Each structure stands twice: as C-alpha cells, then as structure tokens.
PARO-228668 format. One record per residue: residue number from 0; y, z, x of N, C-alpha, C in turn; residue in three letters. Coordinates in Angstrom, 2 decimals, padded with zeros to 5 digits, m for minus. Example, Ala and Ser with C-alpha at 12.3 -4.5 7.8 and 13.67 -1.06 7.14 Angstrom:
2
num  n.Y  n.Z  n.X  ca.Y  ca.Z  ca.X  c.Y  c.Z  c.X  residu
0  m005.69  007.80  013.19  m004.50  007.80  012.30  m003.30  007.80  013.20  ALA
1  m002.25  007.08  012.85  m001.06  007.14  013.67  000.03  007.87  012.90  SER
// end
This chain:
231
num  n.Y  n.Z  n.X  ca.Y  ca.Z  ca.X  c.Y  c.Z  c.X  residu
0  m001.19  000.00  000.84  000.00  000.00  000.00  001.24  000.00  000.88  MET
1  002.29  m000.61  000.36  003.50  m000.81  001.15  004.73  m000.46  000.33  LEU
2  005.62  000.36  000.92  006.87  000.72  000.25  008.04  000.47  001.18  ALA
3  008.96  m000.40  000.74  010.17  m000.69  001.51  011.20  m001.20  000.51  ASP
4  012.42  m000.66  000.56  013.41  m001.04  m000.44  013.99  m002.43  m000.20  ASP
5  013.82  m003.00  000.99  014.30  m004.35  001.28  013.22  m005.34  000.84  ALA
6  013.46  m006.01  m000.26  012.45  m006.89  m000.83  011.97  m007.98  000.11  GLY
7  012.89  m008.59  000.83  012.51  m009.67  001.73  011.64  m009.15  002.88  LEU
8  012.02  m007.99  003.41  011.24  m007.37  004.49  009.86  m006.97  003.98  VAL
9  009.84  m006.35  002.82  008.57  m005.91  002.22  007.62  m007.08  002.00  ARG
10  008.15  m008.16  001.41  007.32  m009.33  001.14  006.86  m009.98  002.44  GLU
11  007.75  m009.99  003.42  007.39  m010.58  004.71  006.26  m009.83  005.39  GLY
12  006.34  m008.50  005.38  005.28  m007.68  005.97  003.97  m007.92  005.23  ILE
13  004.04  m007.94  003.91  002.84  m008.14  003.10  002.18  m009.48  003.41  ALA
14  002.97  m010.53  003.55  002.41  m011.85  003.84  001.78  m011.90  005.22  ARG
15  002.43  m011.29  006.19  001.87  m011.26  007.53  000.54  m010.51  007.56  LEU
16  000.49  m009.38  006.88  m000.75  m008.60  006.84  m001.86  m009.36  006.13  LEU
17  m001.51  m009.98  005.02  m002.50  m010.75  004.27  m003.06  m011.89  005.10  THR
18  m002.19  m012.55  005.84  m002.63  m013.66  006.69  m003.58  m013.20  007.78  ALA
19  m003.47  m011.93  008.17  m004.35  m011.38  009.20  m005.53  m010.63  008.61  ASP
20  m005.80  m010.84  007.32  m007.01  m010.28  006.72  m006.88  m008.90  006.13  GLY
21  m005.67  m008.38  006.02  m005.45  m007.05  005.42  m005.16  m007.22  003.94  VAL
22  m005.87  m006.47  003.11  m005.66  m006.56  001.66  m004.54  m005.60  001.26  HIS
23  m003.41  m006.16  000.85  m002.28  m005.36  000.39  m002.48  m005.08  m001.09  VAL
24  m002.81  m003.84  m001.42  m003.14  m003.47  m002.80  m001.93  m003.56  m003.70  VAL
25  m000.77  m003.07  m003.22  000.43  m003.06  m004.05  001.65  m002.87  m003.17  ALA
26  002.82  m003.29  m003.70  004.09  m003.14  m003.01  005.07  m002.39  m003.92  GLN
27  005.94  m001.58  m003.30  006.90  m000.80  m004.08  008.26  m000.79  m003.41  PHE
28  009.35  m000.77  m004.19  010.69  m000.73  m003.63  011.16  000.69  m003.31  PRO
29  010.35  001.68  m003.65  010.71  003.07  m003.38  009.45  003.89  m003.18  ASP
30  009.62  005.10  m002.66  008.48  005.96  m002.39  007.87  006.55  m003.65  ALA
31  008.67  006.69  m004.69  008.19  007.30  m005.93  007.04  006.50  m006.53  THR
32  007.20  005.19  m006.60  006.15  004.35  m007.16  004.88  004.41  m006.34  GLY
33  005.03  004.42  m005.02  003.85  004.48  m004.16  003.12  005.81  m004.32  LEU
34  003.87  006.90  m004.36  003.26  008.22  m004.53  002.42  008.29  m005.80  LEU
35  002.93  007.71  m006.87  002.21  007.76  m008.14  000.96  006.91  m008.11  ALA
36  000.96  005.84  m007.32  m000.15  004.89  m007.34  m001.27  005.23  m006.36  ALA
37  m000.97  005.98  m005.31  m001.97  006.26  m004.30  m003.19  006.98  m004.87  VAL
38  m002.95  007.95  m005.74  m004.06  008.69  m006.32  m004.97  007.84  m007.17  GLY
39  m004.45  006.74  m007.69  m005.24  005.84  m008.54  m005.97  004.80  m007.71  VAL
40  m005.24  004.15  m006.81  m005.80  003.05  m006.03  m006.56  003.51  m004.79  GLU
41  m006.18  004.66  m004.24  m006.80  005.24  m003.04  m006.91  004.21  m001.91  ARG
42  m005.79  003.73  m001.40  m005.82  002.77  m000.29  m006.27  003.44  001.01  PRO
43  m006.56  002.63  002.01  m006.93  003.17  003.32  m005.70  003.65  004.07  ASP
44  m004.59  002.89  003.93  m003.36  003.22  004.64  m002.16  002.96  003.74  VAL
45  m001.17  003.82  003.83  000.11  003.61  003.14  001.18  003.39  004.20  ALA
46  001.99  002.34  004.02  003.09  002.05  004.95  004.40  002.33  004.23  ILE
47  005.27  003.13  004.85  006.53  003.49  004.23  007.68  003.33  005.21  LEU
48  008.82  002.87  004.68  010.06  002.89  005.44  010.62  004.30  005.38  ASP
49  011.57  004.62  006.24  012.17  005.96  006.24  013.22  006.10  005.14  VAL
50  014.17  005.18  005.12  015.33  005.31  004.22  015.15  004.44  002.99  ARG
51  014.97  005.08  001.84  014.78  004.38  000.58  015.55  005.08  m000.52  MET
52  015.68  004.42  m001.69  016.41  005.02  m002.82  015.77  006.34  m003.22  PRO
53  016.54  007.27  m003.84  017.91  007.05  m004.29  018.99  007.36  m003.24  PRO
54  018.73  008.22  m002.28  019.78  008.61  m001.35  019.79  007.80  m000.06  THR
55  018.72  007.08  000.19  018.57  006.27  001.40  018.75  007.11  002.66  ARG
56  018.13  008.27  002.65  018.16  009.12  003.84  016.74  009.20  004.43  THR
57  015.94  010.13  003.93  014.60  010.30  004.50  013.52  010.37  003.42  THR
58  013.74  009.67  002.30  012.75  009.70  001.21  011.36  009.24  001.67  GLU
59  011.34  008.20  002.52  010.06  007.68  002.96  009.29  008.67  003.80  GLY
60  009.98  009.35  004.71  009.31  010.34  005.54  008.85  011.54  004.72  LEU
61  009.67  011.96  003.78  009.29  013.07  002.91  008.03  012.71  002.11  ALA
62  007.98  011.46  001.64  006.81  010.99  000.89  005.59  010.93  001.80  ALA
63  005.78  010.51  003.05  004.67  010.43  003.99  004.07  011.81  004.24  ALA
64  004.93  012.81  004.42  004.46  014.18  004.63  003.70  014.66  003.39  VAL
65  004.24  014.37  002.21  003.59  014.77  000.96  002.23  014.09  000.80  GLU
66  002.15  012.82  001.16  000.89  012.10  001.06  m000.17  012.70  001.97  LEU
67  000.19  013.02  003.20  m000.79  013.59  004.12  m001.23  014.97  003.67  LYS
68  m000.34  015.69  003.02  m000.70  017.01  002.52  m001.67  016.89  001.35  ARG
69  m001.44  015.92  000.47  m002.28  015.75  m000.71  m003.57  014.99  m000.41  ALA
70  m003.49  014.03  000.53  m004.65  013.20  000.85  m004.85  013.16  002.37  TYR
71  m005.48  014.18  002.93  m005.62  014.27  004.39  m006.32  013.07  005.03  PRO
72  m007.22  012.42  004.29  m007.95  011.29  004.85  m007.18  009.97  004.76  ASP
73  m006.07  009.96  004.07  m005.27  008.75  003.93  m004.51  008.46  005.22  LEU
74  m004.58  007.23  005.69  m003.77  006.84  006.83  m002.34  006.62  006.38  GLY
75  m001.38  007.11  007.14  000.03  006.96  006.78  000.79  006.41  007.99  VAL
76  001.47  005.29  007.78  002.27  004.68  008.83  003.72  004.60  008.39  LEU
77  004.60  005.22  009.17  006.04  005.09  008.95  006.50  003.90  009.79  VAL
78  007.12  002.93  009.15  007.59  001.72  009.82  009.08  001.61  009.55  LEU
79  009.89  001.89  010.57  011.32  002.03  010.34  012.13  001.43  011.48  SER
80  013.44  001.37  011.32  014.33  000.98  012.39  015.04  002.21  012.96  GLN
81  014.69  003.37  012.48  015.32  004.61  012.93  014.31  005.55  013.57  TYR
82  014.76  006.24  014.60  013.96  007.29  015.22  014.38  008.62  014.62  VAL
83  013.48  009.26  013.92  013.75  010.55  013.29  012.83  011.58  013.93  GLU
84  013.26  012.20  015.02  012.36  013.05  015.78  011.87  014.27  015.00  THR
85  012.78  014.93  014.31  012.36  016.13  013.57  011.39  015.78  012.46  ARG
86  011.65  014.68  011.76  010.78  014.30  010.67  009.46  013.75  011.17  HIS
87  009.48  013.13  012.34  008.22  012.68  012.94  007.33  013.87  013.22  ALA
88  007.92  014.96  013.69  007.16  016.18  013.94  006.55  016.69  012.64  VAL
89  007.33  016.70  011.57  006.82  017.16  010.28  005.60  016.35  009.85  ASP
90  005.70  015.04  009.98  004.61  014.17  009.57  003.37  014.42  010.41  LEU
91  003.52  014.43  011.72  002.37  014.61  012.59  001.75  015.98  012.46  LEU
92  002.59  017.00  012.27  002.07  018.35  012.13  001.28  018.50  010.84  ALA
93  001.69  017.82  009.80  000.97  017.90  008.53  m000.31  017.07  008.58  GLN
94  m000.24  015.92  009.22  m001.34  014.98  009.14  m002.43  015.19  010.17  GLY
95  m002.07  015.73  011.33  m003.02  015.89  012.43  m003.53  014.54  012.93  ARG
96  m004.24  013.80  012.09  m004.78  012.51  012.49  m004.49  011.48  011.41  THR
97  m004.68  010.21  011.78  m004.47  009.15  010.79  m003.02  008.94  010.44  GLY
98  m002.13  009.06  011.42  m000.70  008.87  011.18  m000.09  007.99  012.27  VAL
99  001.03  007.36  011.95  001.71  006.53  012.93  003.20  006.46  012.65  GLY
100  003.96  006.14  013.69  005.41  005.96  013.57  005.77  004.80  014.48  TYR
101  006.03  003.64  013.88  006.39  002.45  014.64  007.77  001.97  014.25  LEU
102  008.42  001.26  015.16  009.75  000.74  014.94  009.68  m000.76  014.66  LEU
103  010.30  m001.17  013.56  010.21  m002.55  013.09  010.59  m003.56  014.16  LYS
104  011.68  m003.30  014.85  012.20  m004.28  015.80  011.35  m004.40  017.05  GLU
105  010.40  m003.48  017.22  009.58  m003.50  018.43  008.14  m003.94  018.15  ARG
106  007.84  m004.29  016.91  006.53  m004.85  016.61  006.63  m006.35  016.83  VAL
107  006.16  m006.80  017.96  006.38  m008.20  018.36  005.50  m009.17  017.60  ALA
108  004.28  m008.75  017.23  003.34  m009.66  016.57  002.67  m008.94  015.41  ARG
109  002.27  m009.72  014.42  001.58  m009.14  013.27  000.26  m008.52  013.70  SER
110  m000.37  m009.09  014.73  m001.64  m008.54  015.20  m001.47  m007.13  015.77  THR
111  m000.28  m006.86  016.35  000.00  m005.50  016.83  000.00  m004.52  015.67  ASP
112  000.62  m004.93  014.57  000.69  m004.07  013.39  m000.69  m003.87  012.79  LEU
113  m001.47  m004.92  012.72  m002.82  m004.83  012.16  m003.68  m003.91  013.03  VAL
114  m003.56  m004.04  014.34  m004.32  m003.17  015.24  m003.95  m001.71  015.02  ASP
115  m002.65  m001.44  014.87  m002.20  m000.07  014.61  m002.77  000.45  013.29  ALA
116  m002.78  m000.40  012.26  m003.33  000.01  010.96  m004.79  000.38  011.06  LEU
117  m005.56  m000.42  011.80  m006.99  m000.12  011.96  m007.19  001.21  012.67  HIS
118  m006.38  001.47  013.69  m006.52  002.73  014.42  m006.14  003.91  013.55  ARG
119  m005.08  003.75  012.77  m004.66  004.83  011.87  m005.69  005.07  010.79  ILE
120  m006.24  004.00  010.22  m007.26  004.12  009.19  m008.50  004.83  009.72  ALA
121  m008.76  004.68  011.03  m009.92  005.31  011.65  m009.63  006.74  012.09  ALA
122  m008.43  007.23  011.80  m008.09  008.61  012.14  m007.29  008.77  013.41  GLY
123  m006.83  007.66  013.99  m006.06  007.74  015.21  m004.59  008.01  014.94  GLY
124  m003.84  008.22  016.01  m002.41  008.44  015.92  m001.71  007.41  016.80  THR
125  m000.73  006.70  016.25  m000.02  005.65  016.98  001.48  005.94  016.88  VAL
126  002.10  006.21  018.02  003.53  006.51  018.06  004.21  005.52  018.98  VAL
127  005.28  004.89  018.52  005.99  003.89  019.31  006.54  004.51  020.59  ASP
128  006.54  003.71  021.66  007.02  004.19  022.95  008.47  004.69  022.88  ALA
129  009.31  004.03  022.09  010.71  004.44  022.01  010.86  005.77  021.27  GLU
130  009.97  006.02  020.31  009.98  007.33  019.65  009.62  008.40  020.67  VAL
131  008.62  008.11  021.50  008.23  009.06  022.55  009.40  009.31  023.49  VAL
132  010.10  008.25  023.89  011.25  008.40  024.79  012.34  009.25  024.15  GLU
133  012.60  009.02  022.86  013.63  009.79  022.16  013.24  011.26  022.09  ALA
134  011.95  011.50  021.90  011.47  012.88  021.83  011.64  013.56  023.18  VAL
135  011.30  012.85  024.26  011.46  013.43  025.60  012.93  013.75  025.89  PHE
136  013.85  012.96  025.32  015.28  013.15  025.59  015.92  014.18  024.68  ALA
137  015.18  014.67  023.69  015.73  015.62  022.73  015.81  017.02  023.34  THR
138  016.96  017.71  023.22  017.05  019.09  023.71  015.97  019.95  023.09  PRO
139  015.37  020.83  023.89  014.21  021.59  023.44  014.52  023.06  023.26  ARG
140  013.89  023.67  022.26  014.02  025.10  022.06  013.14  025.83  023.05  ARG
141  011.87  025.50  023.07  010.90  026.11  023.98  009.86  025.04  024.25  ALA
142  009.76  024.64  025.48  008.92  023.50  025.81  007.65  023.94  026.51  ASP
143  006.50  023.87  025.82  005.24  024.25  026.46  004.82  023.23  027.52  PRO
144  005.54  022.11  027.60  005.17  021.08  028.56  005.82  021.29  029.92  LEU
145  006.61  022.34  030.06  007.23  022.61  031.36  006.18  022.83  032.44  ASP
146  004.97  023.22  032.02  003.91  023.47  032.98  003.28  022.18  033.50  ARG
147  003.58  021.05  032.86  002.98  019.79  033.26  003.73  019.15  034.42  LEU
148  002.97  018.46  035.27  003.59  017.70  036.36  004.19  016.41  035.79  THR
149  004.99  015.73  036.60  005.59  014.47  036.16  004.52  013.46  035.78  ALA
150  003.46  013.38  036.56  002.38  012.44  036.27  001.66  012.81  034.98  LYS
151  001.46  014.10  034.75  000.81  014.54  033.52  001.67  014.23  032.30  GLU
152  002.98  014.35  032.45  003.88  014.00  031.35  003.83  012.50  031.08  ARG
153  003.70  011.71  032.14  003.59  010.26  031.99  002.31  009.90  031.25  GLU
154  001.23  010.57  031.62  m000.05  010.33  030.94  000.04  010.74  029.48  VAL
155  000.66  011.88  029.22  000.78  012.35  027.84  001.61  011.39  027.00  LEU
156  002.66  010.81  027.58  003.47  009.84  026.85  002.63  008.63  026.45  ALA
157  001.72  008.20  027.32  000.85  007.07  027.00  m000.21  007.47  025.97  LEU
158  m000.68  008.70  026.04  m001.61  009.20  025.02  m000.94  009.16  023.66  VAL
159  000.34  009.55  023.60  001.08  009.57  022.35  001.22  008.17  021.76  ALA
160  001.24  007.17  022.64  001.36  005.79  022.16  000.03  005.22  021.69  GLN
161  m001.04  005.99  021.82  m002.33  005.55  021.30  m003.25  004.90  022.30  GLY
162  m002.89  004.93  023.58  m003.73  004.30  024.59  m004.98  005.13  024.87  TYR
163  m006.09  004.44  025.12  m007.33  005.11  025.53  m007.20  005.43  027.02  SER
164  m008.13  006.25  027.52  m008.10  006.58  028.95  m008.22  005.32  029.82  ASN
165  m009.07  004.39  029.41  m009.25  003.17  030.19  m007.96  002.36  030.25  ASP
166  m007.25  002.25  029.09  m006.00  001.50  029.06  m004.93  002.22  029.90  ARG
167  m004.91  003.54  029.84  m003.94  004.29  030.64  m004.20  004.06  032.12  ILE
168  m005.48  004.04  032.49  m005.84  003.79  033.89  m005.35  002.43  034.34  ALA
169  m005.48  001.42  033.48  m005.01  000.08  033.82  m003.50  000.06  034.02  GLU
170  m002.76  000.73  033.13  m001.30  000.71  033.22  m000.80  001.47  034.44  ARG
171  m001.47  002.55  034.80  m001.02  003.36  035.94  m001.68  002.93  037.24  LEU
172  m002.62  001.97  037.13  m003.33  001.45  038.30  m004.06  002.56  039.05  MET
173  m004.78  003.36  038.28  m005.63  004.41  038.84  m007.00  004.27  038.19  VAL
174  m007.93  005.12  038.58  m009.27  005.07  037.99  m009.30  005.84  036.68  THR
175  m010.26  005.50  035.83  m010.43  006.22  034.57  m010.74  007.69  034.84  ALA
176  m011.46  007.95  035.91  m011.78  009.34  036.26  m010.52  010.14  036.56  ARG
177  m009.54  009.50  037.21  m008.28  010.17  037.50  m007.55  010.51  036.20  THR
178  m007.56  009.58  035.25  m006.92  009.84  033.96  m007.62  010.98  033.24  VAL
179  m008.95  010.99  033.29  m009.71  012.07  032.67  m009.31  013.42  033.26  GLU
180  m009.10  013.44  034.57  m008.67  014.68  035.23  m007.30  015.10  034.73  THR
181  m006.38  014.14  034.63  m005.03  014.46  034.14  m005.09  015.00  032.71  HIS
182  m005.83  014.31  031.82  m005.88  014.75  030.43  m006.55  016.11  030.31  THR
183  m007.56  016.35  031.13  m008.23  017.66  031.12  m007.25  018.76  031.51  SER
184  m006.43  018.49  032.51  m005.43  019.49  032.94  m004.36  019.68  031.88  ARG
185  m003.98  018.58  031.21  m002.99  018.69  030.14  m003.52  019.60  029.04  ILE
186  m004.77  019.36  028.61  m005.36  020.18  027.55  m005.42  021.64  027.97  PHE
187  m005.80  021.86  029.21  m005.92  023.23  029.70  m004.57  023.93  029.73  SER
188  m003.54  023.24  030.24  m002.21  023.85  030.33  m001.58  024.09  028.97  LYS
189  m001.98  023.29  027.97  m001.45  023.47  026.62  m002.32  024.41  025.78  LEU
190  m003.37  024.93  026.40  m004.23  025.88  025.69  m005.09  025.25  024.62  GLY
191  m005.46  023.98  024.82  m006.29  023.27  023.84  m007.74  023.30  024.31  LEU
192  m008.49  024.23  023.77  m009.89  024.38  024.16  m010.75  023.33  023.47  GLU
193  m011.92  023.07  024.06  m012.85  022.12  023.47  m013.34  022.62  022.12  THR
194  m013.17  021.81  021.10  m013.59  022.16  019.75  m013.90  020.88  019.02  ASP
195  m015.18  020.68  018.59  m015.53  019.42  017.92  m014.79  019.20  016.61  PRO
196  m014.17  020.24  016.07  m013.48  020.10  014.78  m012.04  019.64  014.96  ALA
197  m011.57  019.55  016.21  m010.19  019.15  016.44  m010.12  017.93  017.35  THR
198  m009.00  017.28  017.32  m008.77  016.09  018.14  m007.73  016.49  019.18  HIS
199  m008.19  016.81  020.39  m007.28  017.40  021.37  m006.19  016.43  021.81  ARG
200  m006.45  015.15  021.83  m005.42  014.20  022.22  m004.26  014.25  021.25  ARG
201  m004.57  014.34  019.95  m003.52  014.41  018.93  m002.79  015.74  019.03  VAL
202  m003.53  016.83  019.23  m002.89  018.14  019.31  m001.97  018.23  020.52  LEU
203  m002.32  017.56  021.62  m001.45  017.56  022.79  m000.14  016.88  022.47  ALA
204  m000.20  015.76  021.77  001.01  015.06  021.36  001.83  015.94  020.42  VAL
205  001.15  016.61  019.49  001.85  017.48  018.55  002.56  018.62  019.28  LEU
206  001.90  019.16  020.30  002.52  020.24  021.06  003.84  019.78  021.66  ALA
207  003.85  018.57  022.16  005.09  018.03  022.73  006.13  017.79  021.66  HIS
208  005.73  017.19  020.54  006.69  016.86  019.50  007.26  018.11  018.85  LEU
209  006.42  019.11  018.63  006.92  020.36  018.03  007.97  020.99  018.94  ARG
210  007.70  021.01  020.24  008.64  021.61  021.17  009.93  020.82  021.25  ALA
211  009.83  019.54  020.91  010.99  018.66  021.03  011.87  018.66  019.79  SER
212  011.42  019.26  018.72  012.16  019.20  017.46  013.27  020.23  017.43  ALA
213  014.18  020.13  018.37  015.29  021.07  018.45  016.29  020.85  017.36  GLY
214  017.22  021.79  017.13  018.19  021.70  016.06  019.18  020.57  016.21  PRO
215  019.26  019.98  017.44  020.23  018.91  017.63  019.61  017.53  017.46  THR
216  018.32  017.48  017.15  017.66  016.17  017.00  018.28  015.41  015.84  ALA
217  018.51  014.11  016.05  019.18  013.31  015.04  018.43  012.01  014.81  GLU
218  018.83  011.34  013.75  018.30  010.02  013.46  019.17  009.00  014.14  SER
219  018.57  008.11  014.93  019.34  007.10  015.63  018.70  005.75  015.42  VAL
220  019.53  004.68  015.27  018.97  003.34  015.14  018.36  002.92  016.45  PRO
221  017.34  002.08  016.39  016.65  001.64  017.59  017.39  000.51  018.26  THR
222  017.07  000.32  019.54  017.57  m000.83  020.28  016.57  m001.95  020.13  ARG
223  017.05  m003.15  019.99  016.16  m004.30  019.93  015.65  m004.59  021.33  THR
224  014.33  m004.57  021.50  013.73  m004.82  022.79  012.64  m005.86  022.63  THR
225  012.91  m007.06  023.05  011.97  m008.16  022.82  010.70  m007.94  023.61  ALA
226  009.58  m008.30  022.97  008.30  m008.30  023.66  007.63  m006.96  023.76  GLY
227  008.11  m005.94  023.09  007.49  m004.61  023.17  007.00  m004.22  021.79  HIS
228  005.72  m004.40  021.57  005.12  m004.01  020.30  004.55  m002.63  020.40  GLY
229  003.80  m002.19  019.39  003.19  m000.87  019.43  002.13  m000.82  020.49  PRO
230  001.89  000.38  021.01  000.87  000.51  022.03  m000.50  000.26  021.43  ALA
// end
C-alpha cells in the first residue's frame, strides 16, 4: 500500500513498482485512508510520505509508528524528501524490525526501491545514508557510542544502511572476518548480548538513533545527490 499526497508522485511510484513485479494493493492521498485499509487488506509493506494532510507536518511518520505498534509484522517504509531524526527514532524504536527510511531524491533506480521493500518485508531495516549522516551530526544528550572507535562507528553506519557483513567488507576493502570482529565489538560495547529473540544489528542502530534524538533535532530537506540510491 502506498500513501503520498502528491498524486503525480504517488502514481509514478506505483507504476515503477508494478513494472518491477510489485503488486500495489491500493493508493491513498493521506495516511488516514491507508490506516483504515491496512487491517482489511493486510499488505506486506506500507509506504508513506512524511508530510501529508491535514497539517502537512509529520502525519505520515505518526501513521507509520501507529502501524508498527498495531501490526508488528507489517513492513513500513517512510519515503520522504525530509530527514526527521527524532521521528525516525520513534519509528525504529517501535518497529524493531521491518522498517525503513529512504529519501526520494536519492533513490536512483526503481530496482533499488524494490530491493529495499523486499528486505523490509523480510524483517530487515533499511536507513538511507544521508539519514545516518544527519543522525551522526545531531547534538546528543547521552551517547552510548562514545565507546566505539572511528572504524567501529563507520561499520555501524553501514550496518544502519542495511549492508551485510560481506558488503561492508567489500566497501571497506577488508575481510569479512574483520567486519565480524568489528560488529562483535560494537555489540559488546553497546551491551547487546546474544539472544535468538532479538536482532542485534537492528538494536545497535537503534542505540545510536536513540542517543542521537536530542532536543535540537530538526526536520531538514535533503540535498539532491545523483547516483546514490538506498544501501
């Protein structure tokens, strides 16, 4: 299901997804209609913009948080042109898994979006690199990541973007074993013990985002950056 108040954008996204084999169950110009329909149609993933009627502030993000609270297994993707760090934290903290936050102007290809949807539907977390950068730049109240080295913070930023250990190893030009060592140290320093009932990669990202949700965090429009799609 797809909710975006810009009709042309909404229809364009729907057509691109359909062309790539994604079944778009329904489209809505606001979050209210989508919220009412999810319980009936039970889609795999709901895509929402951030700013929609009536106030055009954060209705989409509020709806996303509500959806994850009511339907934990539902994948929720926020697709916006704004970075909302505090609201991103709310969404991820409520959803744990099966959530994403991507920026419209940085999704270079429809296949990137489809790949993100599949990962979110499977319970993964996909966060745009620019959202991660904005979070790192946000003044912090108490940062549990101060214990991490610069390299560990770099690895964590890539984990937040949804990269696997093998992909992280390729980007950093190190071995997969080295990445495993870094992630193991990150989990240990953040106090994330091995537990089959939790997803430590997601919890590590949440730990960073929660610490980053300081009182001065704001919504800012994104910069157009050609050729940079979702991780």
